[in-house]
N, C-alpha and C positions, 0 to 999 in steps of 0.2 A: 506512272506505274513502275518505272525502274526503281524509284526511291522506295516504293511500297515493297518491292521484291527484296531490296537490300534490308529493309526493316524486318521482313519476315525471316530472312536468313539469319539475321542477328538474333532474333528471338529464338531460333533453333538452338544457337549456342548458349543463350541464357537459360533456356529450359533444361539443358543438360545438367545444370547445377542441382536441379530439383528431381532428376531422374531417380536418384536413390531414395527419395522420400516417398516413393509409391507404397501404398498399403499392400502388404503381401497376402492379405486375406483372399483376394481373387485368385492368384496363382495356387494357393493352398487348396482352394475349393476345386479348381479345375484339375489339379494334380492329385486328387483323392486316390486315384488308382495307384499312385506311387506308394501311398501309405499302406494299402492292402498288400502290395507286392513286397514291401519292406518286412512285413510280418509273416511272409511265406516261410513255412518250415518244411524242408524236404522230408525229414524223418516222420512228420505227422501225416504226410500224404502218400509217400512211396514206401513199399516194403523195405525192411532192413537189409535184405540181400542185395538191393540195388544201391544202397548208400555206402560209399567208401568210408572205411574206418579212419583212414589217414586224415580225412578232411572234416571229420565230425565236429571238431572244435573250432573250425574256421567259420566265422560269421561274415557275411557280405552285407555291408551297410548300403542297401539299395536306396533307402530313403535319403541318406546323406549324399549319395552320388547324384540322384535326380534333382533334389532341391539345391544342391551345391552348384548345379549347372544352370537352373532356371532362375534362381534368386540372385540378387545383387550382392556384392561383397566388397570389402576394403582391400582385398588382395586378389591377384590374378594367378591362380595355380596353373603353371605351364606344363610341367611333366615331372617324372621321377627318374633319376639316374642312380643305379645301384642302391636303391632304397632312400636316396636323398631327394627331398622335395625341392624343385626349382620353382620359385614363385616370384612374382613382381609385386612388391609392396608399394601401395599407393599412398599419396599424401592425405592426411586427415586434417580437415580445416573446420573447427568448431567455434561457436560463439556461445559462451555461457553468460547468463544474465547476472551471475554473481562474481565470476572471476575473469570475464572478458574473453579475449581471443586465445585459442590454443591451436598451434600448428605443429604436427609431428608426423612421422612415418608410421604407417600401420604395422610395421615390423615390431614396434614397441609393444603391441598387444600380444605378440607371440613369443618374442625373444627379448630378454632383458639387456641392458647396456653392457653387462659383463659377459654376454654370450650364452648365458643359461636360459632354460625354457621358462617363459612367463606362465606359470601354472594358474595364476589368478585371472589372467586375461584382462587386467586393468592397467591404465596408465593415466597419470595426472587426474585420477578420480573418474575417468570415463571407461566404459566397457561396453562391448556389444551385448544387446539384450539376448537372453537365452531363448531356446526354441519354444518354450511354453508361453513366452510373452507375446502380446499382440503386436509388438514392434520387433519381431525376431530379426536379429542381425543388425539392427540399427543402434547407433551410439546412444547410450544413456549416461546420465550423471547422477551420482548419489549426493544428496544435499545433507547439510549438517543435522537436520531434524530426522534423518533416516528415510525420507521420501526419495523417489526417483523421478527425474524429469528428462525430457528430450531437449538437448540444446539445439540451436540453429546449426544445421549441418550443410556445409558448402564443400564437402570432400569430393575428391576425384575418385569415384568408385569404378568398378569394373565396367559397368554399363556406360558410364560417362566417357571413360577412356576409349572404349570400343566405338562409341558414337563419334568422338573426335577423329579416330582413325578412319572410319567409314566416310566421314565428310571429306577428309583429306584425299582419300582415293577418288571420291566423286568429283572433286575439283580437278584432280590430276587427269581425269578422263575427259571432262567437259571443257575445261578452259583452253587446252591446246586446239581442240577442234573448233571452238568458237573463235579463237584467235586467227586460225587459218582462213575461215570464211569471212572474217572481218577484213582481212587483208586482200582478199580476192573477190570483191563484190562484183567485178565485171562478168564473172561466170565463164571466162575463157580458160582458166587453169583447171587441171584435173586433180581432184583431191586424192589422197592416199587411200588404201583399202580400209584402214580403220575409220577414217573420216567418212568414207562412203557408207560403211555399216552404221555409223552413228547417225548420219543423215537419213538413212532409210528408216531407222527406228524412230527418230524424232518426227519425221514426216508421217509415219504410220500412226503414231499416237495423235498428232495434231489433226491430220486430215480424216482419220477414221473414228476418233473418239471425241476430241475436243470440239472440232468444228460442227459436226452434226448435233452434238448435245447442247452446246452453249448458244449457237446461233450466230447472227451477224457480228456480234461483238466478241467473237472468240479470241481475236488477237490480243485483246486487253487482258485476258485471263490465261493465255497460253504459257507465259513465263512461270506463273505459279504452279499450274497443273503439271507442266513438264518437270519442274523441280521436285514436286511431290512424287511423281512416278519414278524418277531415277533415284530419289532418296530412299523410297521404300524398297525398290528393286535391289539396290546395292546392299542395304542392310539385311534383306532376306537372304541374298546369296552368300554374304559373308558369314551369316550364322550357320550355314551348312558346312563350312570348312572347319574341320576339328583340330586345326593347328593354329597356334599363336602367330599373328595377332588377330585371328578370326575366332569363330566358334561361340560368340556371345550373341544371344537372341535379343537384339535391341528392340525390334518390333514386337517381341514377346513381353516387353515391359509396358504396362498399361499407361504409365505416365507419358511415354513417347507417343503412343497412339492417341492419347487424350489431347496432347498438344497439336498433333496433326488435325484432329477433328475440330479443335478450336480455330485453327487457321482457316479451314474450310467454312466453318460457321461464320467467321468474320467476313470472308469474301462473299458469302451468300447474302448476308443481311445488310452489310454496309453499302454494297453496290446494287441492292435491290431497287427496282423501279417503283414509281408511285402506284402503278397498277398492282404490283406484287403486295404492297402493304395495304392497299384498299381491299384486295381479295381476302386478306387476313382479318382485318377489323370490321369490314362491311361487305361480305361476299354477296354475289348476285343470287340470293336465295329468298324464299318467302320470309316476310317480316317476322312471323312468329318464331322463326329459328334464330333471330338476331335480337329481338326485343319483345318483352322486357328482360327475358333471361338470355344473355348472350351465349347461347349454346354453341353455335358454329364458330364464333370468334375464339372461344376458349379452346375448342378442338384444334383450330388452326394455330393458335399460339403454342399449344402443347406439341404440335407437329414440328415447330421450329426447332425445338430442343431434342426431339427424338431422332432427327436426321443425323446430327453429329454423334449422338450416342450409338446409333447403328454403325456408323463408320468406325468408331473407336472399338467397339466390342467385336465386330466382324474380323478386323485385322488382328487384334490381340489374341482372340480365341483360336483362330485358325493357325497362327504361327506357333502359339504355345502348345496346342494339342499335338501338332506334328512332331515337335521336339520331344514331347513326353512319350509318344508312341515309339520313336526311335530309341530313346534312352531305356525304356522298359524292355524292348526287344534285345538291346545290347546287354542289359543286366541279366537276362535269362541265360546268356552264354556262361557267365560266371557262376550262376546258380547251378546250371547243368554240370559244370566242372566239379562243384562241391558235392554233387549227388553220387556220381560214380561213372563208370565207363559206359555202360549200356544206355541208360537214360541220358547221361551227359552228352554223349556223342549225338544222339537223336535231337536233343534240344539245341545243341550247337548248330547243327546243319539247318534246322528249321529257323532258328533265330537269325543266322547269317543271311539266309535267303530272304526272309521278310525284311531285314534291315536294309539290304540292297534295294529291295522294291520300294520301301518307304523313303529312302534317300532319293531315288529317282522320282518318286511322286512329289516329294517336297521341292525338288528342283522345278517341277512344273507349277506347284502351288506358289512358289516364290514369285514367279512372273504373274500368275493369275491374280494374286492378292494385290500386287502393285497396279495391275490393269483395272481391277474392280474398284479399288479405292479412287483411282483417277477418274474412272467412268462415272461413278456415283457422285463424286464431287462436281464433275462437269454437268451432270444432269440436274443436280440441285441448283447450281449457279444459273443454268439455262432457264429453269423454271422461274427464278427470281428476275430474269431479264425480259420477261414477257411484257410486251407493250412499250419497249424502248423506242425512242424517236429515231428517225432515219438520220438526222444530222449528228447523232451520237455514234453512228456506226463507224468502226475503224476499218478503213479500206486497206 
């Protein structure tokens, strides 16, 4: 099982290469409210006496702010100092079927080698797809015949880098605690306060979630389920910190939640017992429900795939919607400032109050979503362990 855990952790790292390849159609649909907010016109809604004349020409790109936060990118915008943008330009690694490998900094897409602005946004024949494209923000290549194709993209994007950072933080938290307990197996030494807190959290998840849900073989699956819990929790908490190197919603990327769901899917079905598979293909029901039309077996097979889909969508939608709500409320502050003093002050007070409330709520949701994902994975694994033999039970 330890080898299996190492393989799963390795797959986590491999999956990060594909994180930026996620289709953005789902975030665009969920974030439809951002589009409507972006087209908000203060002059069309409020009387002119409330609208400040000084700010009438200032446009706030709400859509750009929101989608710039939730979508992946080849650069990480950190802050602005005296109007100068401070960004971390990430490596772009592409493989073209016609010209081979291309490795360059994403800085070349924005700034030319002589320091001037790259107005075309292209480099070596590659450019990010425009907003109107189905592959918005992804690298495209213009072929000699005028057509556009997507090269194989192995770039380190913002989500990938954030995932590496969060995994590093997770290892720095878990490994010292595990090392201490490995050296003090006799139980006579007293751990530090941090180790005691981690032990309390680990034992709470294992004894109250994993053990009752999985059953007698719970220790076989505890390493994976605990890894998933802390992985989701760290990524959720880091996404709430609006300062570099945090602030990226990793679990708000459907590729990450898809891979987590695939891992649970493999654990459920690879380690499923004979009784589990018998109940799928030949359940204990009247014969006419199984033959000649295998109605119930088809429903059971369909259920095999709906479980990981439910895990994937639940985590992705909850984390993405929370960030969208906070971003919309924050943008209302800037919209209020562009309106005028009276309505601007009112909107600012309301937006700040709701933003604080939503951030506090998201802090709770960050733990709840990690807990729910682990609980449901444990329940599904436990259902697949029904009828396991006693001599296979790990004591």
